[in-house]
C-alpha positions in Angstrom: 37.6 -72.9 4.2 38.3 -70.3 6.9 37.9 -66.8 5.5 39.2 -63.6 7.0 38.1 -60.0 6.5 38.7 -56.7 8.1 39.7 -53.1 7.7 43.2 -51.7 7.3 43.8 -48.0 7.7 46.7 -46.3 6.0 47.7 -43.2 7.9 50.5 -40.7 7.5 51.5 -37.2 6.6 50.3 -35.8 3.3 52.2 -37.2 0.4 53.5 -40.2 2.3 52.3 -42.5 -0.5 49.1 -43.8 1.0 47.1 -43.5 -2.2 49.9 -45.0 -4.3 50.1 -48.0 -1.9 46.3 -48.4 -1.9 46.2 -48.5 -5.7 49.1 -50.9 -5.8 47.5 -53.3 -3.3 44.1 -53.2 -5.0 45.6 -53.4 -8.5 43.4 -50.6 -9.8 43.2 -46.9 -9.5 40.7 -46.1 -6.8 42.4 -43.2 -5.0 43.8 -40.2 -6.7 47.5 -39.8 -6.8 49.2 -36.4 -7.5 52.3 -34.5 -6.5 50.1 -32.2 -4.6 49.6 -32.8 -0.9 46.2 -33.3 0.7 44.6 -34.6 -2.5 42.6 -37.4 -0.8 39.6 -35.8 0.8 37.4 -38.8 1.6 38.1 -42.1 3.2 38.4 -44.2 0.1 38.0 -47.9 0.6 39.7 -50.3 -1.8 39.2 -54.0 -1.5 42.1 -56.5 -2.1 42.0 -60.3 -2.0 44.9 -62.2 -0.6 44.4 -66.0 -0.3 41.3 -66.5 1.7 41.4 -63.0 3.2 39.6 -59.9 2.1 41.5 -56.7 3.0 39.4 -53.6 3.0 41.7 -50.6 2.8 40.7 -47.3 4.3 42.8 -44.6 2.6 42.6 -41.6 4.8 43.4 -37.9 4.1 46.9 -37.0 5.3 47.3 -35.9 8.9 48.4 -32.3 9.0 47.8 -29.1 11.0 44.3 -27.9 9.9 43.6 -24.3 9.1 40.2 -24.2 7.4 36.9 -26.0 7.9 37.7 -28.4 5.0 41.1 -29.2 6.5 39.5 -29.9 9.9 36.9 -32.2 8.3 39.7 -34.1 6.4 41.9 -34.6 9.6 38.8 -35.8 11.5 38.1 -38.3 8.7 41.7 -39.5 8.9 41.5 -40.3 12.6 38.0 -41.7 12.2 39.5 -44.2 9.6 42.2 -45.2 12.1 39.8 -45.7 15.0 37.5 -47.9 12.8 40.2 -50.2 11.6 41.4 -53.7 12.7 45.0 -52.9 11.6 46.7 -49.6 11.2 49.7 -49.0 8.9 51.7 -45.8 9.6 53.4 -44.6 6.6 56.6 -42.6 6.8 58.7 -41.2 3.9 62.2 -42.7 4.1 64.0 -39.5 2.9 62.1 -37.2 5.2 62.5 -39.3 8.3 61.1 -38.3 11.7 59.5 -34.9 11.0 57.5 -32.9 13.6 54.4 -34.1 11.8 55.4 -37.7 12.3 56.0 -37.1 16.0 52.6 -35.5 16.4 51.0 -38.3 14.5 52.6 -41.0 16.8 51.5 -39.1 19.9 47.9 -39.0 18.7 48.0 -42.6 17.5 48.5 -43.8 21.1 45.0 -42.6 21.9 43.2 -44.5 19.1 45.4 -47.6 18.7 44.6 -49.5 21.8 43.7 -53.1 21.1 44.7 -52.7 17.4 47.7 -54.0 15.5 49.9 -51.2 14.3 52.6 -51.7 11.6 55.2 -49.3 10.3 55.6 -48.9 6.5 58.7 -46.9 5.6 58.0 -45.8 2.0 60.2 -44.5 -0.9 63.1 -46.7 0.3 64.8 -46.2 -3.1 65.5 -42.6 -2.1 68.0 -43.4 0.7 70.9 -45.7 1.5 70.5 -48.9 3.6 72.2 -47.6 6.8 69.9 -44.6 6.8 66.9 -46.9 6.5 67.9 -49.1 9.3 68.6 -46.1 11.6 65.2 -44.7 10.8 63.4 -48.0 11.5 65.3 -48.3 14.8 64.4 -44.7 15.8 60.7 -45.1 15.0 60.4 -48.4 16.8 61.8 -46.8 19.9 59.1 -44.1 19.7 56.2 -46.5 19.2 55.6 -50.2 19.8 55.0 -51.4 16.2 54.0 -55.0 15.6 56.1 -55.2 12.4 58.2 -52.9 10.2 58.1 -53.0 6.4 60.5 -51.4 4.0 58.5 -50.6 0.8 58.3 -48.6 -2.4 54.6 -48.2 -3.1 55.5 -46.7 -6.5 57.8 -49.5 -7.7 56.1 -52.3 -5.8 59.1 -53.3 -3.6 58.0 -55.0 -0.4 54.3 -54.5 -1.1 53.5 -58.3 -1.5 55.1 -59.1 1.9 53.0 -56.3 3.5 49.8 -57.6 1.9 50.4 -61.2 3.0 51.2 -60.1 6.6 48.0 -57.9 6.7 45.9 -60.8 5.4 47.1 -63.0 8.4 46.3 -60.3 11.0 42.6 -59.9 10.1 39.9 -61.6 12.2 38.1 -64.7 11.0 35.0 -63.4 9.2 32.9 -63.9 6.1 34.0 -61.6 3.2 32.4 -58.1 3.5 32.2 -57.5 -0.3 31.7 -59.5 -3.4 35.0 -61.1 -4.5 35.2 -59.0 -7.7 34.5 -55.6 -6.1 37.4 -53.3 -5.7 35.9 -50.2 -4.1 32.8 -49.3 -2.1 32.7 -45.7 -3.3 29.9 -44.9 -5.7 31.1 -44.7 -9.3 29.9 -41.1 -9.4 32.4 -40.2 -6.7 35.3 -42.1 -8.3 34.6 -40.3 -11.6 34.6 -36.9 -9.8 37.9 -37.8 -8.1 39.5 -38.7 -11.5 38.6 -35.4 -13.0 39.8 -33.6 -9.8 43.1 -35.4 -10.2 43.5 -34.2 -13.7 42.7 -30.6 -12.6 45.3 -30.8 -9.8 48.0 -32.1 -12.2 47.2 -29.4 -14.7 46.8 -26.4 -12.4 49.4 -25.4 -9.8 49.6 -23.1 -6.8 46.6 -22.7 -4.5 43.8 -23.2 -7.0 43.3 -27.0 -6.6 42.3 -26.6 -3.0 39.8 -24.0 -4.0 37.8 -26.3 -6.2 35.7 -29.4 -6.0 34.1 -31.7 -8.6 30.7 -33.2 -8.5 29.1 -35.7 -10.8 25.7 -34.2 -11.5 24.3 -36.7 -13.9 25.2 -40.3 -15.0 23.2 -41.7 -17.9 23.6 -45.3 -19.2 23.1 -45.3 -22.9 21.6 -48.1 -25.1 24.9 -48.6 -26.9 26.7 -49.5 -23.6 28.4 -46.1 -23.3 27.8 -43.7 -20.4 27.2 -40.0 -20.5 28.7 -38.2 -17.4 28.0 -34.6 -16.6 30.2 -33.0 -14.0 30.4 -29.5 -12.4 33.7 -28.0 -11.2 32.9 -25.5 -8.4 35.5 -22.8 -7.8 35.3 -20.1 -5.1 36.2 -17.0 -7.0 35.2 -15.6 -10.4 38.9 -15.1 -11.3 39.4 -18.9 -10.9 36.9 -19.7 -13.6 39.0 -18.0 -16.2 42.1 -19.9 -15.1 40.2 -23.1 -15.2 38.7 -22.6 -18.7 42.0 -21.3 -20.1 42.5 -19.5 -23.4 39.6 -20.4 -25.7 38.6 -23.1 -23.2 41.8 -25.1 -23.9 42.6 -26.0 -20.3 39.2 -27.4 -19.4 39.1 -29.2 -22.7 42.5 -30.9 -22.1 41.4 -31.8 -18.5 38.1 -33.3 -19.8 39.9 -35.4 -22.4 42.5 -36.8 -19.9 39.7 -37.6 -17.4 37.6 -39.3 -20.1 40.5 -41.5 -21.3 41.1 -42.7 -17.7 37.4 -43.2 -17.1 37.1 -45.3 -20.2 40.0 -47.4 -19.1 38.6 -47.9 -15.7 35.1 -48.7 -16.8 36.1 -50.7 -19.9 33.7 -48.8 -22.2 33.1 -45.6 -24.0 32.4 -42.5 -22.0 31.0 -39.1 -23.0 32.2 -36.6 -20.4 30.8 -33.0 -20.2 32.4 -30.5 -17.8 30.9 -27.2 -16.6 32.6 -24.6 -14.4 30.5 -22.7 -11.8 31.5 -20.1 -9.2 30.2 -20.8 -5.7 32.1 -18.5 -3.4 31.2 -20.3 -0.2 31.3 -23.9 -1.4 33.8 -24.7 1.5 31.0 -23.7 3.9 28.2 -25.7 2.4 27.2 -29.0 4.1 26.1 -30.5 0.8 29.5 -30.2 -0.8 31.0 -32.1 2.2 28.6 -35.0 2.0 29.4 -35.3 -1.8 33.1 -35.8 -0.7 32.2 -38.3 2.0 33.2 -35.9 4.8 31.2 -34.7 7.7 30.5 -31.0 7.6 30.2 -30.9 11.4 33.8 -32.2 11.8 35.1 -29.0 10.3 33.4 -26.9 13.1 35.9 -27.4 15.9 
C-alpha cells in the first residue's frame, strides 16, 4: 500500500470560514468557530484521513492588517503556516468577493508559494447566485495561477468531499505522520482553553474578547474516569473582570457550564471545570502568554 501524508494550510482573511472547514474536514471540533473575526490565535493542526492519505491541516489565524503585538504575532503565524505547507488553500468569501485584503493576501502569497500547489476555495457559495460565483472564480484565477478552484460551503458541507479527495491526491508519498485515530496535535489543555475562550467570545461582545486569554492551569485525571480542569481567564483591566463575572457571577457560570458540556462531548466523559478570572494588565506583553497560545512572542516585535 502506498501511503501519502503532508501539510495543508488554510489561509484567508478573518472570518473566511477556515476553522469551519477544518472542523468539517476532520469531523470533530478542533478549532474554535465564532462570529467574531480573529478568533484563531494559534496554528491548529487537525488530522483527516482520506483513503490511504493523511491530511494534516494547519488552520492559520486570519491575515489582516496588524495593529498590536498580538496581531503581529498572529499574522506571522499565518504566513509561517503557509510557508511550511505542501498545499495551500486560499479561502475567499463568495459574497465579499475580491476585497483589498484578498488583493494584499495574493500579493504576499506569491513570495511564499513557490514550489507549492495552491488551490482556491470560494466559500459560503449559498449566499450568491451562480453567475456571480463564476465571475468571481474567473477574476481570482486571472489574479493568481491556482492549480484548482473549489466552490464550497464549509458550514453546510457542499463541495468539501471533493476538496478533501483532491488534497489527498496532491500530497507526497510518505508514511503517516500521526496515529490513524489522532485528530489534532494540540495538547488537550490548549484545546480545552480554546473551547472556553469560544464560549466567552460568543457570550461577550464588543472589544472584550480580544482583551482576554484562557489558560488551563491544572488537569487532574480522577479515579472514576472523570477529569478536573482548572482554568484561568486573564483580562487586561479591572473593569473587565466585573463584565466577565456578571451579576452574582451569572456570566462566568453560564460560560463554564457551556464549555463543560462541550468538553464532555469532546472527551466522551465527565468533566469538572473550574474557572477563575484574574486581572493581568500587561498580559499581551508577556512572552509566557504567547507560548501558551502557540505563538512566538518575538514575532510581535516588528
